[in-house]
C-alpha angles and dihedrals in degrees: 000000000000119000101259138137128211114217137170117293095247135088125325089253092057090048092059090049091057088048091056091051087055086050091058093053089051089053093052095052093045092240105119097159107063130138108229110212131189114307130193130201124212093225101051135006112241123217118247116247117201122228116234127190118222115205106210116210110297092022089068092059095058108099091191090056092051090049091052092049089055091052091053088049097227127141114253137188135176130243124190101182145011091255089075090053095091093051090058095062108109134149092223094063141050109209124221113192121211112207126181097196117050092190107053128098093259092060091045093055093046092046091051088049088057090241122165107255131186135169130237094256091062090056092047093047093049091051091051096051094037093239133136122255113281124243119233132170088214133051109280118197100170140347100236090119097038113144092015119127112201133192125191129217136171099026113137099173112075093204096059091047093049089051092050093047091048093050090049091052090049089055094048099260128139128227129214122191094203121053115241140152091276091064110105097187138021117211106207131188092184136021096239137083141066094280089054093048093048090048093051092050092049094044094240115163110256111209139194120239089245088071088071094044095049091046089054091051087060095047093118095055113108116240092006115152122187091208091064108124095229092055098033095050091063091066104038115128106253119232099250099039109144089011124122107194134191127189128222130188098014128125118252090255096050092043091054092047093050090047092053089048091049094057088044089056096050100264136112132223136213136178123285111278098026108143092221094062116112096190137032115201112208130193096224095197092059108029112078098169135013116247093227141015109271119227120243092252094056117091109219102199138168119252091254088074089058096050092039092055090053093046092051092043087229137080110273126223109270096210092076093054104040113146116238128179117247095235099043116133090232094058094043089050091052094047093050090047091051094049092048100045104030111113118249092011092150090054090053091048091053089050091052093051090050090051090049094051092045091048093050090059093051122086098193119152115227115237088220130061114260114275118212113239132189090246140356091243094056090049093055094043093062092045136244134242089244088064099073092194088069100049127103087256093079094048094056094043095233097139146349125272113263114260093222095061103033101042139046119264091241094090094046131069108275118243116249112270090236104045114214125229089245093054091049092054090044088052092050091049090052092046094051090045091052091048091049091052091050090053090051090051091049090054091051102041099040098036119013102040095050092047092052093045118118122231096034115178108258093013130282115337091210136016116256090246090055091050091049090049094050100045103026114164095352093121090052092047088051094053094050093047094047088057092049091049092052091051091049091048093053089049093051095046091048095037123183128159091231093056113115117236092172091065092060092062094040089053091059100033092106092050090050089053091053100045106035106054095056090055101038095045091054097037092107089050089050092050093048090050093053090048093048096046093045088057098041100037116054092189091057092047088052092046090054091047091053098046099038090056092060118104093243090068094052093221091298125131125239091254089053090051095047093054089067094084088053090056101039106078095052087048091052090048091055093048091050091051090051091049090051092056092056094046117096117244091239092055109102087217092072095068088043092052089053090052091046091049089051092050090052090052089050088051092050091047090050090051092048090049094047089046090054093049089047092050088049092051089047089055089055092050088052091053090052092051093046096050117066112221094013109166116252094229088073086083107086134147094226095048126088135177113253105175144352117214129186116213146156122235113246097187142033092273135106085004140340119315112269096026118141106244129187119205117203110196113204127181093266107011145037119230113203118194133166130216111277115245121232111267119200118223098018119167115261123237118266121261112284095019105130098172110107118238120268110278097193134057119220116242105170142332104224122193110226090238089074092063107095100174140010113213120205107204115215119247115251137153092269096039127053131172092351127154138161142210124216105208138176112209114202093237094053127077093208140049120266125209117218113191126188142172119222110233097188126074096197092091116044111230093236093056088047097053092042089051091050094047091050093053091042090052091048091051093051092040097244127143099200101075092161094068087064092069128073134176119229139179113249088231090062091064100027091245116162129167099175097103100035092104098038121117092230092051093050092048091050091051092048091051089047091054094046091049089050092052092047092048091048092048096053097038116103097186125030115223113215115239094234092054091044090051092050093047092052095046116110114260098233089060090060095052111114119236095017115125117238119251120252095271091057091051089059088050090055091050089048091053092046093053092047091050089054088051089059094043094242133111118273098241089071090062097059093098099047115146116277094250089058092047092054096063118132126262091260093066094080093050093048095049093045089058091048090054 
């Protein structure tokens, strides 16, 4: 639809008045950027008024702007000064003024005249999207804050607030005086006040005033949006802005860590007792009494306030975390009043007595080390991991409460008066299984579920792929062991010596095989991810601090809890072995237990085998990341890394002589890479990219089937740790000799060559790997390692590389080596029918002997590389003896 507006059929002044009425309606509905199209009334037909764009001063000189207006298909004229303004007034047109500077006198005059004003970015944006010009009752320069609703708090200077509000309106934003749920951002000049608290509770982003100023600086950027996370996060109010903290009761290491976190989160810290401090953070477990009387302005809070603020990415309310001494009269009074006036207090006391009586009969061993509490009553009131009804399992509805712990034994089969050893072991198996399920439930409820929760305050703490890496198949393991625990519970409650425990584990053996390998194999990666994220993400560090301090965790870290699945199956196998020892031979469960133990061993073997394969695949990925330009087809499920060898090239192939070369021997191929040269002006890694740059450069990936012979060069004074490979690349018509010197003494040369021959033989399906290796004198192949490490040699190699680069840079046509060699060859050698000289006869014999070494006829070696053709006369004699 064309950009037009229907106004009342009177004078132009009346038309503008009607337009202002429309503006007020837009303001009331919080939609200040609407395009008003043609409207018809039933009573009377209104005349159409065409929209006309007036390009003011500098705007009329922008070719891009004129082109955009043509795409929108709107009439446009130019205006150089305000003297022309009166001549533009016409009842046939509604003028829209394009102004490039919203601060000059022309803009002020137009704004006072209630003119419709827009900036060039608005026109360009409409042309790009194919939309008509938007309608706004206020001057609109750009749309970088379109659909944003802002509220302000903490501003004392009216001039600053008016300036910020004006800029927001110029960028298409909406302002609200009172804070409500529709506000998208709170702009705060302080971290106090009701608006600030409500914004924190609702998770609304709290921004600094600089956010608006910086967005206005980028007003001319196309497609810029002030609400983009990368830009917005730079100007969020940090949790401890305007806060000066001090720490009491923490160890030196913890205190140093918390002080560093304070500075990272925008705060400062001072020693305890300094009058300038706003907050005193207290370790409530160690501090029994404050060393001084705090002032009324000082917040004395628990450490949970500190970590909670970091996790929420906003300053938490102090009233929920105030520190109070355990023996204060106020606390005692509140406790006594609670105990006297709480409804159903007698029923609670009766339930507590029953729990005490039941727990006194149980002999469960807690999966966590004992934690010191102020009193035993307090410990029992908050629940224990031994009481399964109080565990996270019940809260997430993952299983029923065990009957043995939640109900009296009257409804169950009474245990024999003299409990057998088999029953004792079975009971221990159930107790450990129950504790293990509780630990898994704790991991899921306290850590995984909150991290996966949508709508977290301050945004997601971790990325979804990081959460998947950390927790893996924990939920699946939890489901399997919940079923095992329920079956064991039923067996214990209805105990009989003939009941089969082995069948329970045989029943779920396939599920164990499916669930455990994915977690155990990647446990180290999970551990590394936790450590890395804890260092790089303060909110995750705070999240762990808060949850690991809860009683359910038993003062254990997330890594310590996650290692339990790795340890569980061996522990079950030991208990089943113990159970088998106390099972009579005539009991049918004895043979079943043997099968169950065997199935668990198979599961553990399967885990170990999968872990070995996983580690092998990880090694291949490491090679791909380390070698720049490594071909993607190196990644294969059937391939594994066998050995890595550091060498130096002794010939012109596969790279220049003296180059450091790394050989990666895989089960079916050989990756050859050289040390990467230092490159000036390379691009830096993106932010957050922790992987180091590739240190090697790919040369070639050679199938082992291309290796025809492996040459073991004899040790001499001038030649140490040298060997050579005679290969036939598919693109070459001749064999190529690759010679190397091993630079590391970790792997003996003999072991390396035997290993290489064995894998070559396996690849080409030959049983005689020994026939692939030959011993040769270094003089036969002109191999010399004496000057590899000399300073002169290194300098000459560096000069050679530099000259090659310079020649390559200034060469406009590359002459092939073969053509160059033919051009430089003496003319008498190319005359047909002439017999070669004596030196050439020796060359023919050398070629003949080398061809016999490779097991192929001599004519195929006529086009060997030049470096192979220039060997000495002794080469033929040496290789003949080898054959």
